[in-house]
N, C-alpha and C positions, 0 to 999 in steps of 0.2 A: 089518430094516435101516433106519436113518434116513438119508435123503439130503437134503442141502442143494443147492439150485440157485441159482446166482448168475449172471445174464446181464448183460453190459455192452454197451450198444448206443449207437451214435452218435446224438446228438439230431437230430431233423428239424425244420426250420422250415417251417411251412405259410403260404402267402401269404394275406393277408386281403383280401377283395373290397371295393372302395369302392362306395358307392351310386351308381346311374346318374344322369347329369345330364339335365335336361329340355331337349329340343330342339324347335324349331318345325317343322323339316323332317326327314324321315327320310333319313339318308344312304344311299347305295347300299351294298348288301351285297357285301362282298368275302370271298373264301375266306381264312380265317386259317391260317397255317402252324402246324401242331401240333408243338410241341416234344416230343422224346422225354424221358420221365422219367429222371433219373439212376439208374444201377444201384445197388441197395443193396449196401453193403459185404459181402463174404464173411463168413459166420459160421464161426468156428473153434471146434470143440467140444473142450474139455479136461476130462478126468476127473482129479480130485485125490484120492488115496487116503492118508489120514492117520490116525494112531492117537488119535482123540479119546476112545475108551472111553466112549461115551455110556451104555452099560449101567449104569455106576456111578452114574448120576444117578437110577436108579429107586429106589422105596421099598424099604428093606431092604438096599440095597447102598451102597457108599461107595468112594471112591478110596483107594488106598494111596499111600505116598510115591512109589513107582515109577510107578504108573499116572497119578498126578497130574503127575509130571514129563513123562511121555510126552504127556499132554493139553496141557500148556503148550507143548511143542515144536510140536505140531500146530497149536494156535491161533496161535502167533507166526508160524510159517511161512505159514499160510493168509493171515493179515493182510498180510504182506509181499508174497506172490504176488498177492493181489487188488489191492493198491495199484499194483503194476506193470501189471496189466491195465487198471486204471482210467486210468493214464497213457497207455497205448497207445490206449485207446478215444478219448481226447481228440485223438489224432492221426489218427483216422479208421478205426482197426481195429475189429473187432467180434468178441466172444467169447461163448460160452455155457460157463460154468464149473459143473461138477457136482462136488460134494464128497461123498466116501464115507468112512465110518468103518471103518478097517481093524482097529481094536481091538488092534493089536499082537499079533495071533493068527494063526498059520499057517493054521488052518482057515478063518478069515474071509478071509484073503488068497486062499486057493484058491477059495473061493466067489465072491469078487468077480471073479476071472478068467473066470467063466462068465456074468457079468451082461451082458445084451445092450446096456445103455446104455453100459457101459464099453468093450465090444468094438467098439461103433460110433463111438467117439470118434476125433478126429483125432490126439490125443496123450494118453498116459497118464503121469501123474507120481505116483510112489509104487508100492508101499509104501515105508516109511522104513527099516525094520530089515532086515539081511541075510537072516535066515531067512525073513522074510515075502516078500522079493523072490524068493527061490528058490521058495517055495510058489506065488506068483502066476505066475511065468514057467513053472513046470512044468505048469500047467493052461492056460496061454494059448498057443495053437498058432500064432498069426499071426506068423511070423518076419519079416514085412515092416513090422510096426507098431512104432514105437519105444516102449520102456518106459523111463522115466527113473527112475534111482535117485538121489534128490535130495540125500541127506545122508550116506550111508554111504561111507567110503573103502575098504570091503572089496574085495578083488581080484575083478574080474568073472570070473576063471577059475573061481571057486567056483560061479558061476551058469551059465556056458557058454550064453549066449543071444546070438545074433548081432545082435539088435535092441536090446540093452541100451545105455542111455546113462548112463555113470557120471560124475556131476558133480564129485565130490570125488576128487582124485587119490589112488590107492592108494599105499601106503608105498614101493613100489619106485621111484616117480617122485620121491619125496623123496630117496632114496638116489642116484638118477641125477643129479639136479640138484646135490646136494652134491658129488658126484665131479666133475662138469663144472666147477663153480666153483673147486674146489681145483686142478684141472688147468690151467684157463685163467688164473686170477687169481693164485694163490699159487705154483704150480710148485715144490713141495717135492721133495726127493730121497727122503724117506720119509714114510709115513703110519702112525700107530700106532692099531690098533683095540683098544680096551679092552673086554673081555667080562666079563659077570657069571656066565656059565655057563648061563643060561636059553636054551633052544633057539629060542624065538620071535625072539630077536635076529638069527637067521639070515635072517629075512624082510627085514631091512635090510642085513645084512653081505654076503649073496650078490650082490644087484644092485649094491651099491657096489663090491665087488671086481671084478666083471665090467666095470663101466663105467670105473673108473680104469685098469684094465689095457688096455682097448681105446683109450681116449683118449690115454693116455701111451705107448702101445706098450710097456707094461711097464717104462718108464723110472722110474716112481715105485714104489719098493719098499713093499710092504704087510707090516707086522709085527703079529702078534697077541700079546695077552697077556690071560690070564684073571686078573683082579685079585682077590687075596685080602686081606681086611682093609685095603684101600686102599694096599697096598704096591706101589710102582712101581720099586723098586730094581733089578729085573732089566733095566729099560730104560735105566738111567743111562749105561752105556757107549756107547749108541747115540744119545744126545741130542747136539744141537749148540748152540753159543752164537752161531753166525754167521748163523742164520736161524730162521724159525719152526719149532717142533716141533708138528706137526699131529696132534691126537688125535681119533679118532672114538669117540663114546660112545653106542651105540645102546640103552642100558638105560633102563628106566622104573621100576625098583624103588627106592623111596624110600631105604631104608637103604643100598643099594649106592651110590646117587648121592651121598648125603651124605658117606659115607666116602671114596669115590673122588675126588670133586671137592676135598675137603680135601687129599687126597694130591697132586693136581695143583697146588693152590694153594701147597703147600710147595716146588714146583719153580720158581715164578716169580721168586724172588730170584736164581736162577742161570741159568735157561734161558728163552728166549722161548717162551711157550706159546700155542697156539691150539686151541680146542675146537669140534667140530661135534657138536651134540646131536640127539636124537630129536625129531620134530615135536611130540610130546605135551608137551615141556618148556614150551611157551608157556602151558600151562594149569596148571602145577604151582606152587602158592603156596609150597611148602616150599623151592623154589629161590630163593635171595636174589640180587637184582639186582647188589649190589656185588661178590659173589663171581664171578658170571658175567661181569661187566665186567672184573675183574682177569684172568680166564682168556681174555679175547678170544673170547667165546663167540658162535658163529653157530648159528642154527636155521632150518630150512625150515618153511614153514607155508602152508596153503591156506585157512585160515579165521581168521587173526588180523585183527582189525578195529581200526583206529585211529579212536577216537571224537573225535579232534581234527581229523580231516581235514574240509575244508570240505564235500565231497560227502556225507559221513556225517552231518555236523551238519545240512545242509539236509534230508536224508531224515528224520532224527530229529524235526525240527520238524514236518514234514508228517505223520509217523506219529502224533505226539502230538496234533496238531489233529484227525486223523481218528478215533483210537481212545481218546484221553484216557489213555494209558499210555505208558511208555517202551518203545522197541523193544529186543529182545534180538538176540543174534547170529543166531538162527534167523529173525527178522524180516528182517534184512538179506540173509541168504542167499535167503530166499523172494523178496525183491524183485529181486535180481540175476538169479535163475533165471527168474522170471516175465517180466522184460524180454527176456532173451535168447531163451527158448523161445517167448514170445508172438510176437516178430518172426519167428522161424524158421518157426513153424507157419502164420502168416498169409501168409508168402511161399512156403509149400510146400517149404521147404528143410530140414526136420528130418532127412530121410534123407541129407543131404549136409553134415554139420556141419563137416567139415574146412575148408571154404572161408571161414568167418567166425570171426574172433577177436572177443573181447568183453572190455572192461576194466570190471570190476565194483567195487563198494565193498569187498568182502571178498577177492576173488581175480579173476584173469583166466581166461577160458575159451579154451583152445587144444586142439582135439580131434584125436586120432589114431584111425584105424579099424584095429582088430586082428581078424584072422580068427577067427571063432567066438565072440568075446566082446563085439563091438560097438564103440561109440565111447567113448573114455576121455579125460577132461580131463587133460592132462599138465602143466599149468602150476602151478608152486609158486613162492612168493616166498621170498627169502633175507633174513634179518634178522640184525642184530648188536646186542648190548647196548652202548648208548652213552648216556652221561648218565643211567644207571640206568633206561633203558627200551629197548624194541626199536625199532630204526631200520631201515627197509628199505634194503638195499644193492643188491638186484637183483630 
């Protein structure tokens, strides 16, 4: 295993002695008061487990398109994370950062969980992928030591580790926030859930229905329709012209979305339409902004980055100066998480994340502690398509 070690320390200024002056008479000797040396800043040890796949650099081996993409994620995240620790070091904090190659392999993740250098760290960040997180935590027996899942929105219920810290909000919190926004801001009498028939959509539909029923005390009626060939005619008798018709579309299938959204578009000449989509929509290039705007489309997101934001622009300039390349979304996520976790570990507060919220460049952090599954970031942003781009509304 190849291990990188990067230590960031606060600079120390040493006093320079001046040459003694010649004197004709020797002054009386007085006892000088010895000043205590300032305490060195606490060193926080962080282990970073990322899928560099360095084995592919050896003679006779090479990266595939998949492993190269994983390595790019690892490098970009590391650079952003390291830049955050450098920023904190300038404020007087002190870190020792050890970087380990998880190789995106479950066997390697299991092996790293037994590594004494990792087990002795104050904070463990990684592995990245859900199966690797499971493999690592299954072999890591310290239930009091936080293990951070930095990039995966997979439900922590699949890991079942009380010390897990899930930075990316799982899908159920997107559904919860969409339901809350609809109940608080729109207050419709009905909500229509358009299904494609794929069972994975229930991961969104079930928490959405539970939340909208709870918040509205079942005053908002939830109506389901499995859409076939984009036909919405069964719903026509239930639509209204006096207020918004709110449609929830939790699908991610390209063909289904293209056909169904065109069907919704055909309604807009007669009925007010409002659509709430799956968080993955922000990354789908096949969805056209003009259509989404006509449909008054909202999406939730925990990783959408506005590169026109002044804070993001300032970070990008610094990143380019440091690394001579453009930052990616993963660079920015690494920076946000490095700042937040670096401060928490230096203050000794990683085990009490609920007390501190954080406003980042890509998302905010607001943690809830859930029995048996650890800390979960529950904050997601809500966006609407306006002027042919996503605008944050909450």
